[in-house]
N, C-alpha and C positions, 0 to 999 in steps of 0.2 A: 094215879096210874097214868103212864104215858102209852099211847097207842099210835103206831104209824098208820097213816091213812092216806087217801088220795082225794084231792079236791074234785067235787062233782062238776065244777064249772070249767076249770082249766086243765085238770089232770095232774097237777103238781103233787108229789108226795111230800107230806109234812107230818110232824109229830103233834098230836093233839093230847091235851091234858083232860082226862075224864075222871070223875069220882069213882065210878064202877062200870064194868063192862055192860051190865044190863041197862044202864042209862044211855048207852051209846046209840045215837040215831044217825044212820049213814046219810040220811037226807040233809043233815046239818053239817056234813063234812065240807066246809068251805075254808080255803086257806086265807091267811091274813090279807094278801093283796086283793083277792076277789071280794072279801068282806069289806075292805076299805072302798073298793070301787062301787060296791052295792050301796054303801052308806052315802057316798058323796055324789053318786050318779053323774060322774064326769066333771064335777065342779072341784075347785081346790079344796082340800080337806081343812076342816077347822081343828082347833086344838084337841078337843075331846074325841074326835073321830079316830085318832090313832089308838087310843086306849080302848075304845069301843070295838074296833076291829080285832084287837088282840083278844078281847074277852069273847066276842061272838065266834071267832075262829077256833077258840080253844087253845091257841098257841101261847096264851098267857097262863102261867102256872098259878096255882092257888096262893103260893107265897108272893108272887108278883102282884096278884090282885090285892092281897092284904097290905102290901107296901103302898100300892096306889091309894087304897082307902085311907091309910094313915096320912099320906101326903095331902089328900083332899080335905081331910078333917083339919089338918094343920092350917091350910089356907083359909078354911071357913072360920076357924078360931081366930086367926090373925085379923081377918076382916071384921070380926065382931069387937075386937079390942081397939079399933081405930075410933077416935073421938071426932065427930064431924066438926066440932068447934076448933080443932087444931088446924083444919084447912083454912078457916077464916082468919086465924092469927098470922098466916104466912103472907097476907096481902100487903 
């Protein structure tokens, strides 16, 4: 379910993805930009911060979260398939 809400920090209106209205907590209505700022505390964001901000803000849909999880599993799987001995052969 999509709900239009207002960020408690900056006042921006945004669409939040929620499972059901009863789970909606207005205290957690933080837009993507404010969530990212809160995560990075003024420092340059790291790679995972962008995805975390999307999840925390609720602006990332369930489908997008699922695709992200598939991507992360693929990266983990590929890392497990690398043979450390291959790196030694390249010398």
